[in-house]
C-alpha positions in Angstrom: 0.0 0.0 0.0 2.7 2.4 1.0 4.8 1.5 -2.1 1.8 2.2 -4.4 1.3 5.6 -2.7 5.0 6.5 -3.2 4.9 5.5 -6.9 1.8 7.6 -7.3 3.4 10.6 -5.7 6.5 10.2 -7.8 4.5 10.0 -11.0 2.5 13.2 -10.0 5.8 15.0 -9.3 7.1 14.0 -12.7 3.9 15.2 -14.4 4.0 18.5 -12.6 7.7 19.0 -13.4 7.0 18.3 -17.0 3.9 20.6 -17.1 6.0 23.4 -15.4 8.7 23.0 -18.1 6.1 23.3 -20.9 4.5 26.2 -19.2 7.8 28.1 -19.1 8.5 27.3 -22.7 5.1 28.5 -23.7 5.6 31.7 -21.7 8.8 32.5 -23.5 7.1 31.9 -26.9 4.2 34.0 -25.9 6.4 36.9 -24.9 8.5 36.8 -28.0 5.5 36.5 -30.3 3.9 39.5 -28.6 7.0 41.6 -29.2 7.2 40.4 -32.8 3.7 41.7 -33.4 5.0 45.3 -33.0 8.4 45.0 -34.6 8.8 45.5 -38.3 9.2 42.1 -40.1 10.4 43.6 -43.4 13.2 46.0 -44.2 13.0 49.8 -44.0 12.1 50.4 -47.7 8.7 49.0 -46.9 8.3 48.3 -43.2 5.5 46.0 -42.3 4.4 45.4 -38.7 2.1 42.3 -38.2 -0.2 44.3 -35.9 -0.9 47.1 -38.4 -2.3 45.6 -41.6 -1.9 48.0 -44.6 -5.1 49.3 -46.1 -6.2 48.2 -49.6 -6.7 44.9 -51.3 -3.2 43.9 -52.1 -1.9 40.4 -51.6 0.3 41.7 -48.8 -2.6 43.0 -46.9 -4.5 39.8 -47.4 -1.6 37.6 -46.1 -1.1 39.9 -43.1 -4.8 39.8 -42.3 -4.7 36.0 -42.4 -1.6 35.9 -40.2 -3.3 38.2 -37.7 -6.5 36.2 -37.7 -4.6 33.1 -36.6 -2.0 34.8 -34.5 -4.4 36.4 -32.0 -6.0 33.0 -31.0 -2.6 31.4 -30.9 -1.4 34.1 -28.4 -4.5 33.4 -26.3 -3.9 29.6 -26.4 -0.2 30.2 -25.5 -1.2 32.4 -22.6 -3.6 29.8 -21.3 -0.9 27.1 -21.7 1.5 29.3 -19.8 -0.8 29.6 -16.9 -1.8 25.9 -16.9 -0.8 23.4 -19.6 -3.5 21.0 -18.5 -3.7 17.2 -18.8 -5.3 17.0 -22.2 -3.3 16.7 -25.4 -5.8 18.8 -27.2 -4.3 22.1 -26.1 -1.0 21.0 -27.7 -2.7 20.0 -30.9 -4.6 23.3 -31.2 -1.4 25.3 -30.6 0.4 23.2 -33.2 -2.4 23.8 -35.7 -2.6 27.5 -35.3 1.3 27.7 -35.4 1.4 25.7 -38.6 -1.1 27.9 -40.3 0.7 31.0 -39.2 4.1 29.5 -40.2 2.9 28.9 -43.7 1.2 32.3 -44.1 4.3 34.0 -42.7 6.5 32.2 -45.3 4.1 33.2 -48.1 4.0 36.9 -46.9 7.8 37.2 -46.5 8.3 35.7 -50.0 6.1 38.4 -51.7 7.7 40.4 -54.5 9.1 43.7 -53.4 9.6 42.7 -49.7 12.9 42.1 -48.1 12.8 40.3 -44.8 14.2 42.0 -41.7 15.8 39.9 -38.9 12.4 40.0 -37.0 10.8 38.2 -40.0 13.2 35.4 -39.8 12.8 35.2 -36.0 9.0 35.1 -36.5 9.2 32.2 -39.0 11.7 30.2 -36.9 9.7 30.8 -33.7 6.5 29.6 -35.3 8.2 26.5 -36.5 9.7 25.9 -33.0 6.2 26.4 -31.6 4.8 23.7 -33.8 7.5 21.3 -32.6 7.0 22.3 -28.9 3.2 21.9 -29.1 3.4 18.5 -30.9 5.9 17.3 -28.3 3.6 18.5 -25.5 0.6 16.7 -27.1 2.5 13.5 -27.7 3.9 13.5 -24.2 0.3 14.0 -22.7 -0.9 11.0 -24.8 2.0 8.9 -23.7 1.3 9.7 -20.0 -2.4 9.1 -20.5 -1.8 5.7 -22.0 0.9 4.6 -19.5 -0.7 2.4 -16.9 0.3 3.1 -13.2 3.1 1.0 -12.0 
């Protein structure tokens, strides 16, 4: 009986330690993405900031609108995951989905004619890719823990 209780407490400690590590990672990603929303992602000739979509019906405005439409919910999900990652793998899958969509849209935007990418643009693309990897790792880890029977 005592041995079972000790194993249960060890498992809970491992889960909380892992959840805390994911929460810290999500917190860093959230902070960097929030900063990247107000930093120009293209060079000075034609500075574009993700948060301020240019007016008009150009393809650049369309891609920036699409990025923003998926970036705001992503930031909300990341903030929730920073506070409490939870025990369900679904949060990880949702974050991975929104990050993948934003990653693709960001690549398309930064490859538009007449735009030269600033360092912040490269950081945005790299960070979105790392967010996909982090969220998928989180989801798979939660599935593994869920499917592992107690010792």
